[in-house]
N, C-alpha and C positions, 0 to 999 in steps of 0.2 A: 517794697521789701518787707514792710510791716505785715501785710497780708500773708506773704509767703512764710514769714517767721511764725505767725500764728497757726497756719496750717501745719507746719512741721511740728510745732509743739503739741497741737491736738493729735496729730498722727503718732506722736511718740507715746501717748498715753496707753493705747492698746498694746504696744510693744512692751512697755514697762509692766503692764498688768500681766501679760503672758509670761514674762521672766519671773515675776513674783510667784505666780501660780505654779509654774514648772519647778522652781526651786523649792517651794514649800512641799510639793508632792514628793519630789526626789529625796529630800532630806528625811521625810517620814518613812519612805520605803527602804531607806538604807538600814542594814542590819545593826542591831545594838540600839542603845539609847543613851541620853546624856547622863543618866545616873547609874549606869552599869559599872560595876567595879569587879576587881579580881575576887574579892570576897563579897558575896551577895548579902544585901541588907535584909533584915527581918521583914516579912511581908507587910506588916502593919506600918512600919516606918517608910517602906517604899511606896505604899499606897498614899500615905500622908503627904509625902513629897510630891508625887504626881498630882495629887488633888490641889496642892498649893499652886502649882504651875499649870493647872487645867489640862494636864496630859492624860487624864482619865476620861476626858470628854470624847465624843465621836469626832472623827477627823474633820468633817464638814463644819462642825461648830468651832473647832480650833482655828480653822481657816478663816471663817468670818470674824472671829474675835481678833485674829491677827490683822485683817484688813481694817477693822475698826480702829485698832491701835495705830496703824500706819496713817490713817486719815487724820489722826491727832499728832502726827510726827513722833510717835512713840514706837521704838523698835523692841521694847520689852526688856526684861532683865537678862543678864548673862547667866547661863546655868552653871558655869564653872568659875567665873570671876564674880562671885555673889556680892562683893562689895561695890560693884559698878553695874550700871545699866549698859546696854549695847551702845546707846547714844553717847554715853560718856567715854567709852573705850574708843569709839570712832573719832570723837572730838580730840582725844589724846593722840591717836595714831595718825590721823589724816594729815596734819601739818608735816609730820616726818616724811610720810610717803610723798606728799606734794613737793616738798623741797628736793627730795632725791629724784623724783620723776621729772620735775621741771628742769633741774640741772642737767639730767641725762638727755632730754629732748633738745635743749638748747645746744649742748655739746654735739649731739648727732647732726643737727641741722647745719651748724656753722662748719664743722669739719667735713661732713658729708657733701655739702654743697661746694665747698672749696675743692675737695679732691675730685668731685664729679666735673667741675668746670675745668680743672687742670687736665683731666683725662680727655675731655672734649677738644680742648685747644691743641693737645698733642695727640690727636686721633691716629690710631694705628702705629704709634711709636712706642719706645720703651716705657715711657712714663705711663702711657695709657694701659699697656699690657700689665705693667707692674701693679698699678692701682686696682685694676679690675680683678687681677688674680687674688690680691689681698682681700678685696671686697667679697669675692666668692667664698673664701675661707671664713670670713667673718659671718656670712649668712648661714653657712652650714653648721658651724659649731655653736651649740646651745649655751646659754649663760650658766647653766649648772655645771658645765665643763670648764668654761672660761674662768669662772670665779675661783675654783681651787688652784688652777694654774697660776693666775695672777697673784693669788694669796701666797703661793709657794715662792714665787719669784721676788715679789716686792715686800712681802711680809715676813716670811720665815728666813730666807737667805739674804734678802736686801740687795741693793746695788751700790757699787762704788763709783761715784762721779766726781771728777776733779779733786780727788783725795778725800772726799767726804762719803761716809756710809749712809745711804738712803734706805730707810726702813719705814714702812707704812703700817698702821694698825690693821689687824685682820678681823676685827669685830668690835662691837660696842658703839654707843652713840656719843657719849662724852659731851652732851649738850650741843650736838651739831657742829663740833669742831671740824674745820676744813680737812684735816688729815684723816678723819674717820669717814669722810664723804668720798674721797678720791676713788678708792677701789670699787665701792658699790656703783657709783655714777658711771665709771668707765665700763664696768661689766654690763650695765643696762644699756649704755649708749652704743656699744660696738656693733650689735646686729643691725640696729636702725641706721647707724652711720654708713654701713656697707650698702644697705638697700637704697638709702638716699643718694649715695655716690653713683650708683648704677642708674637710678632714675634721672638724676640731673644730667649725667653724661649723655644719655640718649636724647633727652629733650634739647640740650644745648647743641648737640651735633645737628639736629634738625633745624634749629633756629639759625645757626651760623651759616647754613646753606639756603636760607630764605631770601626772597627778593629784596626786602627792605634793608637787610643787613648788607647785601651786595651793593645796593644803591648808596648806603652810607659810606662804604669803603671806596666806591667809585668817586664820591665827592671829595675824597682826600681826608676824611675824618680819621684822626689817630686811632690805632687799634684799641687802646685801652678805653677810649670813649665809646667806640663801637660796642665793646663788650659790656661796659657798665651802664650805658644809657639805653642801648637798644636790645642787645641779646639777653642780658642777664634777667631782666624783668620777665620777658616771655619765657625764658628757659626755666625759671623757678616756679611758674604757674602749676605744673603737675605736682610739685612738692607741696603746694598749699592744699590740694585735694587729698594728698596722702597723709596730712597731719592727723586726721581723725583716726585712721587705722594705726598710725605710728604711736599715738598716745595710748590707744588701747593695748598695743603690744608692750609698751613701757609699763602700763599698770599691771597687766597679767604677769609680766616678767618680774615685777617687784615682789610678787608673792614668794618666789623662790629666793631671790637675792636677799630680801630682808631676813629670811630664815637663816640663810647661810652666814650672813654677817652679824646676826644678832641685833638687828635694828628694831626699835619699838614702833614700827609702822603698822598700818592695818593689814598689810600683807602677812605679817608674822602672826597677828591675831587670827587671821583667817585660817592659816595652816593649823595652828594649835586647836582652833575651834572645830575644824573638820575632823581632826584626829580624835577629839574628845566628844564628838557628836553634840556640840553646843549649837543647837538648831538656830536660836535667835541671833547669835553672833554671826554665823555663816550667812543667814538671810540678810542681816544688816549690811555686811560687807558687799554681798552680791548686788543688793539694791543700790548701794552707794556707787560702786563701780559702773553699773549699768547706766545710772543717771549721768555720771561724768562722761561716759563714752558717747551717749546720745547728745548731750549738750555740746561737747567738743566737736562732734561731727557736724552739728548745725553751725557752729561758729566757723569751721573750716569752709563750709559751703557759702556762707555769707561773705567771708573774706575773699573767696575766689570770685564771687560776683562783683565785688568792689574793685578788685585788681584787674579783672579782664572785662573791658566794656562790651565785648561781644556777647557776654553771658547775660541773659535777662532772667531774673528770678521772678517767676510768676506762680 
């Protein structure tokens, strides 16, 4: 397994290098610049600013300078938030994004797997059709539509439950208070919850009709033990392999959700940087996300190999 891990890590280097190069070129080809304003600066001041940030150099020299900085784990200064470097902004925003994303993926896995298992156990019955219909709706509606709807229902109007009026914050961080996390986490988790429910349902239906499950039932083993000891472990294996893409979807979805709910995560910094042509900030977030996705995909593959003895990592 160690040799397999090393090969995967070495194989990820060209992928990450290609992402860095492509992102660098695309950012420079985009119209406008980080210091463009509605009112144009005097030419001399504009030249001095570009000289300070080496933007007056040829593109290839800027590229190699950026690679040299990356080799020293330096993402460079932020062009718009000049009091901070890109590394400092990522250090501030990453814990926020990680907390939201981790909470969302845990919620999606737990509820998605539970609903998928219920649908498989009640295959072709009302519960199955109802869960799959709701899951299809959850897959098709994007989070930038779900977020305003849930904000309107739970934040603006609120709900009355057992004589109490329930209203949730529609924005802000408030030092990570639980009330401020509920809506963003639900919005991020809903699409993945729906996908996981469909994935687990299909896998569990196949496992429940397998020979070893039939043998366990023929021996008189109680149904709950057949499901928990035999069927569930095999039925959840496809979910493990899906964790990499799921986390990637959570990360990219957080770009929109953090902006909608005003959360100080790196997704919000990314959107603001893209609008303001803050080259270094955009590059820093892209590289951070790419590294996380590659690492989490590798972790999912390793976990799959551990859980399924039929898989050999070579």
